[in-house]
N, C-alpha and C positions, 0 to 999 in steps of 0.2 A: 221795635221791627222796622229794621232799615231797608225802602226796598233797592236799594242799591247793589245792596247786597246778593239779594236774592233774585235780582237781574242777570249778575255776572252769574248763576247756577243754568240759566237760560245759555247764554254764552257760549258754557262749556260739554253744558249737554249736548251742544250741536257739531260740538268736533266727535263728536262721537258719532254722526249721521252716514247710517249704511254699515255701521261697524258693529252695532251692537245685537242683531236679531238671532235668535228671538226673544233677546231681553229690552228695556225701553233703556231709552237715551235719560241720563241721570248725570248732573252736575252739581258740585259740593265745594261748599264753601265755609271753612272754618274762621270763626273771627274772635278775640279775645283783646277787649279793651279798644276797639274799634279799627285794631291793624290784624288784618286777615294773615293767619297765620299757617295755611293750608288751606290749598285748592285740590282739589279731582274731577275726571271726567273716564264715564266707563266706557270699553272699547272689548270685546264677548273676548277676540285675543290673548289682552293683555288680564283676564282673569279677575284680578282685582276690581270691587264695584267700587264707585266716582268715591261713599264715605273713607275706606281705605286708603286708597291714594292720598285723600286730604291729612288723613290719621297721619299716614305714613311721612307726610311734608312738617308736620306741625310737631310731632316727636312728643318730646315732654309738656311743649305748649298749648295742648289740646286739650290739659286740667283747666277746666273752669272756662271754656270757650262755649262759645253758639256757632253752631251748625247749621248753615243755611244749603237749603235742597229742594228741589222741584217736586221729589218724590219723595214720600213715606219709606223710610229706611227698612229694609225687610227682616224679619222673622223667623224665618226657618234656613234649615240645610238646602242647601243647593250643589252649583258648583262651588263653592265657596261658603265659610259660614255666615252667620246673620250678624249682619252691619248694626241691628241693633243691639246685641251684646257687645260688640266691638267700642261703639259709642260708651256706652255704661264701662264698660274697663278703662279704659283714656280718660276718663274722670269728664266728662262733655255735662255740662250741666244744662243746656238748653237746645232746642231742638226748632226750629223755623223751617215749615213746608209748605208748599205752594199747594197740594191734593192728596187724597189718600191710595194709597197700593190698590187697583180696580183687581187686583190677581185676588183671587178667593182664597190664597193659603196664605194672604196677609190682610190684605181689608181690615185696616185698623190694628191688625196684632201688634204690628210694631211701634207703635203709638202707645199701645195699652202697656207693652213691655217696658218701656221708658217712662211712662208714668209713676208705674208700678216701683222702678228705681229711684224715684227722687226726682226725675230730668224733667223740667218746665216744657209742655210741648206748646207750642202756637201755630193755630192755621191762619195761613194768608188766602184768606177766602178771594180777596180781589184780584189775585192770580192765577185761582185754581182753572178757570175757562182756557187761559192761556198756556195753562201747564198739559192740559188735556188736548190740545189742537198741537203741541211738540210733541206728543206721543199718542196720536190718534190712531194711529195701526194699532199698537200695542194695547190701548185703550179698549178700542173696538173689538180685538183679538180675546181681549180676557172677558168681555161681556157677554159675547156669543158663540166663541168657539171658531168663528172663519174669520178668514183674513178680511182687509178693508179693500175693496175692488173699488179701484177707478177707471173712469174709461176716459182715454186720452184720444185726442184728433187734432188733424191741423185740416181747417179750412178755409175758404172762401166768403168773404162777407155775406151769400147769398148760401151758403150750408152746404157748399160743394167739395168733395173729397179728390173727384177725379173726373178728366174729362171722358170724352167718347171714343177718340182718338188716338191720340198722342200723349203722354203723360211723364216725356223726358222734364228735367227740371225739379225743382221744389213749390211747395205750394208756400211756403212759408220763409223765412230769412235765416240766416246761419244762426245769427243769435236764438232765435226761437229752437231750432233743432238744438242748440246745445241745453237751454232749458229742460226739452227733453230727455237728454242723455240723466241729467239731473234726477229725472223724475226717474229712470232706472233704476240708478244707481241707490236710487230713497228705497226701491222693491225688491220685496225677495222675491218675486216672481211675475214673467210677461207671458201673457194668453194673445194671439195670431190664430187665424183661419188659413186651412190649406191653399185658400185662394189667393189668398198674400203671399205667402210662400212661391207658389206657382207663377206669380205676375211677375213679382219683386228676386225672387231668390235671397232673399233679406238674411239679414242674421240675426237681428233684434239683441245683439250685445249689450253692457255696458261699455262703451268706451271712453267713459272718465277719464280713464286711470288711477280713480282715485282706491283707496283699500278698501276692503268689504270683508264680512264676519264670514259670508259665505257665498258662492257662486250665484249671481240671478239664473233661476231657472226657467228655461225655456219650453212654454207648454203650446202644441199643435196640436187644435181641432178638426179631425182630419176621418170622419166619418166612415172612405172608404180603402184610406192608406194609400192616398195618392203623391205621400211628396217623395216625389225624388231621391234614388239614393244616393247620386251623385249632387244634391244640392247642399249648397254651402253649410245647413243647417245640419244636414246628416253630417258631413265630411267632417264638419269641425267639431262632433259633438264628445263633450269628455265627463260625461254621467250630469250633464247639465240640461238637456233634452228629453222631454218626454212626449209622447203624441198621443191621444186621446181619441179613441176609435171603437167601433160598435163593432157585435156579434157577424154585421154581414160581411165583415173585411177579411181580407185574403188570408189565409194560416202562414200561405208561403211568404207576405209582403211582412208579415209579422216577423217572423222571425228573421229573414234578411234585416230588420231595421235592429232587429235582438242583437244579434251578432255587429254588427255596428256601434253598438255602446248604448243604443238610445231605449228609454222606455216605454213601453207600450202597454197602455191601459183602453180597458175596456168599459164602457161609461153610456149602455144605452140612453136615447134621451126621443120626445116624442119625434113622429114625420122622420123615422130615420138617422135622424141627428144625433151627435155625442150631446150627453147631458151637463149642460151647464149647471147647474147645482150640484151636481156632484162632484162636480171639475174641485169646484170652490171647498167644498168638503172636504176633499182628500188633501187640498194643498192647506186645510186647518189641521187636519189629520198630522201630516210634514210642518207642523210648527210653520208655516211662512206667514207672515203676519201682514203682508201688503199683495197685491196683486196689480198690473197694470194692464189693463187692455188696450192691445193697438192692433187693430184689423180695420176691416172692409166692411161695407155699408151693409151685408147682411147677419153679421156675427155682432157687430154693433147692435143692430136689433134686437140680435136672439137675444144679447144679454141685457139689453133693459129692458123688453118686453119682461124675461123672465125673475128681473126682480132681482140678480144678484148685487149690481152695478149700484153700491152706497154714495160713490160722487163724480163728478167730471170735472177733466180740464180742458176745454177745448182752446186750442190758438190760431187767432183767427188773422188772416193777410187784405191787406186793402186791394183786394181783387174779387172780380164778379166772372163766372164762367156762365149762367143762365142755358138756358136748353132743357128739355126734357129728358136727354139722353145722359148728361153729366149725373154723375152717382152723386146722391144727398148722404150726410154724414151716415143716416139711419134708414136700410132700406126696408125690404119688408113689406108685410100688409100695412103697418104701422098701426096708429090710433084711428077708428073710423068716425069718431065724435071728440069735438074742441072739450068738449066735458071729461072727456075721458084722457087726456093728453096727462102724462109722466112729468109731475110739480119739482120743482125745484127750490131749495130755499138757502139761504145762507150763503147769498152771491158775492162773491169779490171780484173784481175787476183789477188785473195786473198789467204794468205796461211791461212790455216786452223791448220793441224795438222802436223809431220811428213810424208811426201809423200801424203798428202791430199791439197787439195784445191778448191777454188769456184770459176766461172767464174760468171762475171754481166755483164751483158749487155741488152739494150734497141733496141727491134723492130724496124727497119726503118720500119716507117708509107709511104703508096704511098700517093702522094699530091693530 
């Protein structure tokens, strides 16, 4: 096994970022006698899987070749035929893969089919953790049926997201905000609260200009349907805006929003709020693999407290607001005892700009 070729499959897979959902990112490299004869990566709009593109490039040189790939070749009929069958038919003699497909419809069946046809299969276990990280939203979805939920926020070093009087200007730099746009581009849906819409009249769109497999779905938690009909979000809705409310909301407001192309859902939660767990379940039913939460202090805490948040991505600026009136990242009642604090693990710190950094971590779930 040559790690250089397997490393290239990761680089190829990343070229499909934002373009593969609800499928995973996959890169494939065909090697014959130490020479690369075919390369491919998957994009949803392009239909063909990475393996098929590599085979098409290699043509007859695929016979006797080794396929390097970051994810097990599929074995079932979906939008395309099974890649395992195509590899066998092309005469590929060896497959080196970084991980087994977590999709229950595959889950080792592709490897079994290849071995039954006499194709040697080698697992590169030293690359498995990296392969799972690369497609963490797809892996999470296949194992839970729910999207991977990331809570993103920009905050001062003392944990504040808003000042009490005047919030003109930005907390973080232009470079940090560009990174946020990439997070949006890598997400299938984005969630905010109506308070953020009322305060900022935001759009919450993907402004990277990069190609996507489908539009970013914007979701607003709005228990009383207070979102203005003339807000930028509603005015620009093109079947990419869902407002989640409760049964206490006005039917007239519901009809007015629906007439403007907004999808209105009723998910009753505790204390007259929308049910965040049900929102996440619904997104799973819609095969949305990832959800980015960009909201205010109250919704941030509600998301954390409800247990729907899987990971955090916090952008820190070299600033201090202080005071008791400046809003913290997560408001609400919080946890009353230090021993009950929400715990994070697998922390990574990413440099962003001079004196700015981002913290990425995963919420430790109770078993």
